[in-house]
DOTOR-516935 format. One line per 10 residues: number of its first residue (from 1); their letters; for each residue x, y negated, z of C-alpha. Coordinates in Angstrom, 1 decimal. Last residue first. Layout:
! residues N
NUM) a) X:Y:Z | ... $
This chain:
! residues 454
454) gmmingepyt) 145.6:-135.1:115.9 | 146.8:-134.4:119.4 | 150.0:-133.0:121.1 | 150.1:-132.9:124.9 | 153.0:-134.1:127.0 | 152.8:-133.9:130.8 | 152.7:-136.8:133.3 | 153.9:-136.2:136.8 | 151.1:-136.4:139.5 | 149.8:-139.2:141.7 $
444) iktkhadila) 148.2:-138.8:145.1 | 146.3:-141.8:146.2 | 143.0:-139.9:146.7 | 139.4:-140.8:145.9 | 136.9:-138.3:147.2 | 134.4:-136.5:144.9 | 131.5:-134.6:146.3 | 130.0:-133.4:143.0 | 126.3:-133.0:142.5 | 125.1:-136.5:143.4 $
434) isitiaglrg) 128.1:-138.0:141.5 | 127.2:-136.0:138.4 | 123.6:-137.0:138.5 | 124.5:-140.7:138.8 | 127.0:-140.3:135.9 | 124.3:-138.7:133.7 | 122.0:-141.7:134.3 | 118.9:-141.9:136.4 | 116.5:-142.5:133.4 | 118.2:-140.1:131.0 $
424) vtmliilvck) 118.7:-137.4:133.7 | 115.0:-137.6:134.5 | 113.9:-137.5:130.9 | 116.3:-134.6:130.2 | 115.0:-132.6:133.2 | 111.4:-133.1:132.1 | 112.4:-132.2:128.5 | 113.8:-128.8:129.7 | 110.7:-128.2:131.8 | 108.5:-128.9:128.7 $
414) gftsilptta) 110.5:-126.4:126.7 | 109.9:-123.8:129.4 | 106.2:-124.5:129.2 | 106.2:-124.3:125.4 | 106.3:-127.4:123.2 | 103.5:-127.8:120.7 | 102.1:-131.0:122.1 | 105.6:-132.6:122.0 | 106.3:-131.7:118.3 | 104.4:-134.5:116.4 $
404) ltlgvtglas) 107.9:-135.7:115.1 | 108.3:-137.6:118.4 | 109.1:-141.0:119.7 | 109.1:-141.4:123.5 | 112.4:-143.3:123.9 | 113.7:-142.3:127.3 | 117.1:-141.7:125.7 | 117.2:-138.2:127.1 | 113.6:-137.5:126.0 | 114.0:-139.0:122.5 $
394) ivefmsaift) 117.4:-137.4:122.1 | 115.8:-134.0:123.0 | 112.7:-134.4:120.8 | 114.7:-135.5:117.7 | 117.2:-132.7:118.1 | 114.4:-130.2:118.5 | 112.6:-131.5:115.4 | 115.8:-131.6:113.3 | 116.8:-128.1:114.4 | 113.4:-126.6:113.6 $
384) inqsamlliv) 111.3:-125.0:116.3 | 110.5:-121.4:117.0 | 110.5:-121.2:120.8 | 112.6:-121.2:123.9 | 116.0:-120.7:122.2 | 115.4:-123.9:120.1 | 114.7:-125.9:123.2 | 117.6:-124.5:125.2 | 120.1:-125.0:122.3 | 118.8:-128.6:121.7 $
374) glvvmfmnlf) 119.0:-129.5:125.4 | 122.6:-128.2:125.7 | 123.7:-130.2:122.6 | 121.9:-133.3:123.8 | 123.2:-133.0:127.4 | 126.8:-132.7:126.1 | 126.3:-135.8:124.0 | 125.1:-137.6:127.0 | 128.0:-136.5:129.1 | 130.5:-137.5:126.4 $
364) tvviarravi) 129.0:-141.0:125.9 | 128.9:-141.7:129.7 | 132.5:-140.5:130.1 | 133.8:-142.6:127.2 | 132.0:-145.7:128.5 | 133.3:-145.0:132.1 | 136.9:-144.9:130.8 | 136.4:-148.3:129.1 | 135.0:-149.8:132.3 | 137.9:-148.4:134.3 $
354) kpiaqsfclv) 140.4:-149.9:131.8 | 139.0:-153.4:132.4 | 137.8:-155.1:129.1 | 140.2:-157.9:128.1 | 138.8:-161.3:127.1 | 139.1:-163.1:123.7 | 135.4:-162.3:122.8 | 136.0:-158.6:123.6 | 139.5:-157.2:123.8 | 140.5:-153.6:124.7 $
344) qekgriyslv) 144.1:-153.9:125.8 | 147.2:-152.1:124.6 | 146.6:-152.9:120.9 | 147.9:-150.6:118.2 | 145.4:-151.8:115.7 | 143.8:-148.3:115.5 | 143.7:-148.1:119.3 | 142.0:-151.5:119.6 | 139.5:-150.6:116.9 | 138.6:-147.4:118.7 $
334) lliiigftvt) 138.2:-149.2:122.1 | 136.1:-151.9:120.5 | 133.7:-149.3:119.1 | 133.5:-147.5:122.4 | 133.0:-150.8:124.2 | 130.1:-151.7:121.9 | 128.4:-148.3:122.4 | 128.7:-148.6:126.2 | 127.4:-152.2:126.1 | 124.4:-151.1:124.0 $
324) kiggatsips) 123.4:-148.5:126.5 | 123.9:-144.7:126.6 | 120.2:-144.4:126.1 | 117.4:-146.0:128.3 | 115.5:-149.2:128.4 | 113.9:-151.1:131.3 | 117.1:-153.1:131.8 | 120.1:-153.0:134.2 | 122.4:-152.1:131.2 | 121.2:-152.6:127.6 $
314) ggifmyimst) 119.0:-150.6:125.3 | 119.3:-147.3:123.5 | 122.4:-145.8:121.9 | 120.9:-142.3:121.5 | 117.7:-143.8:120.1 | 119.7:-145.7:117.5 | 121.5:-142.6:116.3 | 118.3:-140.5:116.4 | 116.7:-143.0:114.0 | 119.4:-142.3:111.5 $
304) vqtvpeleaf) 118.4:-138.6:111.5 | 114.7:-139.3:111.1 | 115.4:-141.8:108.3 | 117.5:-139.2:106.4 | 114.7:-136.7:106.8 | 112.2:-139.0:105.1 | 109.3:-140.0:107.3 | 106.1:-138.0:107.6 | 106.8:-136.7:111.2 | 107.5:-140.3:112.2 $
294) evsqfgatrl) 103.9:-141.4:111.5 | 103.9:-145.2:111.0 | 103.2:-148.0:113.5 | 105.2:-146.2:116.2 | 105.7:-147.1:119.8 | 108.6:-145.3:121.6 | 110.3:-148.2:123.3 | 113.8:-146.7:123.6 | 115.6:-149.1:121.2 | 113.8:-147.3:118.3 $
284) tvgqfsslll) 110.9:-149.8:118.9 | 113.0:-152.6:117.4 | 113.8:-151.0:114.1 | 110.3:-149.6:113.9 | 108.8:-153.0:114.2 | 111.4:-154.5:111.8 | 110.6:-151.9:109.2 | 106.8:-152.3:109.4 | 107.0:-156.1:109.3 | 109.5:-156.1:106.4 $
274) ketfthnkls) 107.3:-153.6:104.5 | 104.3:-155.9:105.0 | 106.2:-158.9:103.8 | 107.4:-157.0:100.7 | 103.9:-155.7:99.9 | 102.8:-152.2:100.8 | 102.2:-149.0:98.9 | 105.8:-147.7:99.2 | 106.3:-148.2:102.9 | 105.2:-145.2:105.0 $
264) kennnefiyf) 103.4:-142.2:103.5 | 104.2:-143.2:99.9 | 108.0:-143.1:100.6 | 109.8:-145.3:98.1 | 111.0:-148.0:100.5 | 111.5:-145.5:103.3 | 115.3:-145.1:103.1 | 116.0:-148.8:102.4 | 113.5:-150.3:104.8 | 114.4:-148.0:107.7 $
254) tatsmivliv) 118.1:-148.6:107.1 | 117.6:-152.4:107.0 | 115.5:-152.5:110.2 | 117.9:-150.2:112.1 | 120.9:-152.2:110.9 | 119.4:-155.6:111.8 | 118.2:-154.4:115.2 | 121.6:-152.8:115.9 | 123.6:-155.9:115.0 | 121.3:-158.2:117.0 $
244) sialvlkthl) 121.6:-155.9:120.1 | 125.4:-155.5:119.7 | 125.9:-159.3:119.7 | 123.3:-160.0:122.4 | 124.7:-157.4:124.8 | 128.4:-158.5:124.1 | 127.6:-162.2:124.7 | 125.6:-161.5:127.8 | 128.3:-159.3:129.3 | 131.0:-162.0:128.6 $
234) afnkavkkis) 128.9:-164.6:130.4 | 127.3:-167.3:128.2 | 129.0:-170.6:128.1 | 129.8:-170.3:124.4 | 126.1:-169.9:123.7 | 125.4:-173.2:125.4 | 128.1:-174.9:123.4 | 126.8:-173.6:120.1 | 123.2:-174.7:121.0 | 124.5:-178.2:121.7 $
224) lrksigekik) 124.7:-179.6:125.2 | 122.3:-182.2:126.5 | 123.5:-181.8:130.1 | 120.0:-181.1:131.5 | 119.1:-179.1:128.4 | 122.3:-177.1:128.5 | 122.0:-176.4:132.2 | 118.5:-174.9:131.6 | 119.8:-173.0:128.6 | 122.6:-171.6:130.7 $
214) ifidslvpfg) 120.3:-170.6:133.6 | 117.7:-168.9:131.3 | 120.3:-167.1:129.3 | 122.1:-165.8:132.4 | 118.9:-164.6:134.0 | 117.8:-162.8:130.8 | 121.2:-161.2:130.5 | 121.3:-160.1:134.2 | 117.7:-158.7:133.7 | 118.5:-156.4:130.8 $
204) lggltilvmt) 118.2:-156.9:127.0 | 115.7:-154.0:126.7 | 112.8:-155.7:128.5 | 113.2:-158.8:126.4 | 113.4:-156.8:123.2 | 110.4:-154.7:124.0 | 108.3:-157.7:124.9 | 109.3:-159.6:121.8 | 108.5:-156.5:119.6 | 105.1:-156.1:121.2 $
194) tinmlkdlkf) 104.2:-159.7:120.6 | 105.4:-159.5:117.0 | 103.5:-156.4:116.3 | 100.2:-157.3:118.0 | 100.1:-160.8:116.6 | 101.3:-159.7:113.1 | 98.6:-157.0:112.7 | 99.9:-154.8:109.8 | 100.5:-151.7:111.8 | 97.7:-152.3:114.2 $
184) eqmstngfld) 95.9:-149.0:113.8 | 99.3:-147.3:113.5 | 100.0:-148.5:117.1 | 100.1:-145.0:118.7 | 98.2:-142.6:116.5 | 96.8:-140.3:119.2 | 94.5:-142.8:120.8 | 94.9:-146.6:121.4 | 95.6:-146.4:125.1 | 99.4:-146.8:124.8 $
174) fgancfssia) 102.5:-145.3:126.5 | 105.8:-146.3:124.8 | 107.7:-147.0:128.1 | 110.0:-149.9:127.0 | 109.1:-151.6:130.4 | 108.2:-154.8:128.4 | 106.0:-152.7:126.1 | 104.3:-150.5:128.7 | 103.7:-153.6:130.9 | 102.2:-155.6:128.0 $
164) hfisyfmgld) 100.2:-152.5:126.8 | 98.6:-151.9:130.2 | 97.9:-155.6:130.8 | 96.3:-156.0:127.3 | 94.3:-152.7:127.7 | 93.0:-153.9:131.1 | 92.0:-157.3:129.5 | 90.2:-155.5:126.6 | 88.4:-153.1:129.0 | 87.0:-155.9:131.0 $
154) pgympilrfs) 86.3:-158.6:128.4 | 85.2:-156.3:125.4 | 87.1:-153.7:123.5 | 87.9:-155.4:120.1 | 87.3:-159.1:120.9 | 89.3:-158.5:124.2 | 92.2:-156.7:122.3 | 93.3:-159.5:119.9 | 93.3:-162.6:122.1 | 94.2:-160.3:125.0 $
144) liiagileil) 97.6:-159.5:123.5 | 98.7:-163.1:124.1 | 97.5:-163.1:127.8 | 99.1:-159.7:128.4 | 102.4:-160.9:127.0 | 102.4:-164.0:129.2 | 101.7:-161.9:132.3 | 104.3:-159.3:131.4 | 107.0:-162.0:130.9 | 106.2:-163.9:134.2 $
134) vtykfiakvl) 105.8:-160.8:136.4 | 109.0:-159.2:135.1 | 111.0:-162.4:135.1 | 110.2:-163.2:138.7 | 110.6:-159.7:140.1 | 114.0:-159.3:138.3 | 115.1:-162.7:139.6 | 114.2:-161.7:143.2 | 116.2:-158.5:142.9 | 119.1:-160.4:141.3 $
124) kiigsfnshg) 119.2:-162.8:144.3 | 119.3:-159.8:146.6 | 122.3:-158.4:144.7 | 124.2:-161.8:144.7 | 127.5:-160.2:145.5 | 128.0:-156.4:145.0 | 128.9:-156.7:141.3 | 128.7:-153.5:139.3 | 124.9:-153.3:139.2 | 123.6:-149.9:138.3 $
114) lsdqilires) 120.2:-150.9:139.6 | 120.0:-148.1:142.1 | 123.7:-148.2:143.0 | 123.4:-151.9:143.9 | 120.2:-151.4:145.8 | 121.9:-148.6:147.8 | 124.8:-150.9:148.6 | 122.4:-153.6:149.6 | 120.5:-151.2:151.9 | 123.8:-150.2:153.6 $
104) lgirkgllll) 124.7:-153.8:154.2 | 121.4:-154.8:155.7 | 118.3:-156.4:154.1 | 116.4:-158.4:156.7 | 112.6:-158.2:156.7 | 110.4:-161.2:155.7 | 107.5:-159.0:154.6 | 108.0:-160.1:151.0 | 111.7:-159.2:151.3 | 110.8:-155.7:152.6 $
94) tltiffilgv) 108.4:-155.2:149.8 | 111.0:-156.2:147.2 | 113.5:-153.9:148.7 | 111.1:-150.9:148.6 | 110.2:-151.9:145.0 | 113.8:-152.1:144.0 | 114.6:-148.8:145.7 | 111.9:-147.1:143.6 | 113.4:-148.1:140.3 | 113.2:-151.0:137.8 $
84) sgiqillmii) 111.1:-149.5:135.0 | 110.0:-146.5:137.1 | 107.9:-148.6:139.4 | 106.1:-150.3:136.5 | 105.7:-147.1:134.5 | 104.4:-145.3:137.6 | 101.9:-148.1:138.2 | 100.6:-147.9:134.6 | 100.3:-144.1:134.8 | 98.3:-144.4:138.0 $
74) vqgfmtfeev) 96.1:-147.1:136.3 | 95.4:-144.7:133.4 | 94.4:-142.0:135.9 | 91.9:-144.3:137.6 | 90.5:-145.4:134.2 | 90.0:-141.8:133.4 | 92.6:-139.7:131.7 | 92.4:-137.1:129.0 | 91.3:-139.2:126.0 | 93.2:-142.4:126.7 $
64) pviptlgtvc) 96.3:-140.4:127.7 | 96.4:-138.2:124.6 | 98.2:-135.0:125.7 | 101.7:-133.4:125.3 | 103.2:-136.7:126.3 | 106.5:-138.5:125.5 | 106.3:-142.1:126.6 | 109.7:-142.5:128.2 | 109.5:-145.0:131.0 | 111.2:-142.4:133.4 $
54) lastsvfisd) 108.2:-142.8:135.8 | 105.7:-142.5:132.9 | 107.5:-139.5:131.3 | 107.9:-137.8:134.7 | 104.3:-138.3:135.6 | 103.2:-137.1:132.1 | 105.4:-133.9:132.5 | 104.3:-133.2:136.0 | 100.6:-133.5:135.0 | 101.3:-131.3:132.0 $
44) ilsigrntsi) 103.0:-128.6:134.0 | 100.1:-128.6:136.5 | 97.5:-128.1:133.8 | 95.0:-130.8:133.0 | 91.4:-131.5:134.0 | 88.5:-132.4:131.7 | 88.0:-136.1:132.2 | 91.1:-136.7:134.4 | 92.1:-139.0:137.3 | 89.1:-138.5:139.6 $
34) plkllfagil) 89.5:-134.8:139.4 | 93.0:-135.2:140.9 | 95.9:-133.8:138.7 | 97.2:-137.3:137.9 | 97.5:-138.1:141.7 | 99.4:-134.9:142.3 | 101.7:-135.5:139.3 | 102.5:-139.0:140.5 | 103.3:-137.8:144.0 | 105.5:-135.1:142.5 $
24) ililmglili) 107.3:-137.5:140.2 | 107.7:-140.0:143.1 | 109.3:-137.3:145.3 | 111.7:-136.3:142.5 | 112.7:-140.0:141.9 | 113.4:-140.5:145.7 | 115.5:-137.4:145.8 | 117.5:-138.5:142.8 | 118.1:-141.9:144.3 | 119.0:-140.5:147.7 $
14) qanrlkfink) 121.4:-138.1:146.1 | 123.2:-141.0:144.3 | 123.4:-142.9:147.6 | 125.1:-140.0:149.3 | 123.0:-138.0:151.7 | 124.3:-137.3:155.3 | 123.3:-133.8:156.3 | 126.8:-132.3:156.1 | 128.2:-135.5:157.5 | 126.9:-134.7:160.9 $
4) nkem) 128.8:-131.4:160.9 | 132.1:-133.2:160.2 | 131.5:-135.6:163.1 | 131.2:-132.6:165.4 $
């Protein structure tokens, strides 16, 4: 009898997927309402936009500001906000605000929802996420309002400021500036720098933001030097910051080098303007999806290198997607350790647990497999070039939102493929695997066999 009961008992991963699918359908229904659109949109487009917003991707076959009314735009903004940290987070936050007790099973579900490895302090993390999200988005909206209110008026300008601040911090890539993203503001320092800061803060991850805030606060009270404060950061924080800085510098440098002589991007600008344009694109590649230049007109080598950064993405427990900076960092450290003949994978004089290293390999492989499968399905569904299909697939899976002007041309089948990829990219390939495969841990060990490699 107990066995029959377990048939209908959903695992946490299955609950997360079911919750995501329900929210996508609710969002699609709301976006399909006459009050949401100016001319009406197809069912597949409403599902696509709902998925893209909830998965904080930014890919869309239509122009949001042209197709959606103020009500529809608010729905998109709410979907972005919910999707950035997850449905379970918002349910938990609501219960906390109502003074309800969070039980053990709920805490485990929250842990799985956020991808947090440590069970202790999970409710404290939820409260910290809420605090940092509201504070950062509010400050961002206020700064952006100094530019957007004079352009659009008090009411619309303030709404645009709030929408853009939320979309930037959540790394969503949605905007209300038309079909050219942020190209209108490509040389506007206030808009660019504010957007880059919001994207970076959202992509670092809430544990990192919390650790930085706490350690800086302690450093000020104890009058510690900057070097001492940085030394006290948690290992996770150090790795995230190190990889993030390296990736931003590399992406900015490669964009500048490869596009320096391209008349359609950087050639006709001053050095300062080139640096601003390059750094903005270097940051936005970390799953944000905004573009101050037209990506379809970039050099092929720039488009290919951009895919690498999109595939890596942001950091764990953040608003960003991709395989994550920590995963990429661990893979690099694992390779270096093997080449040097080291038994342990070391990071800042500390050993990385073997289970974490194994997880990094699995995450990378599963995402690479999804990219290959997605490209095959997309190219099989219609006449689309390899570069364009690869770019679209990685952008969807990494929840980036950048496109080579291909999304509006995608067929219905292709849109279904991208919808699945966006959902997998937001939930995580491992979460999907756990939901589909009923794996049980066993203590059985088997004799090792010899296999030749290399």
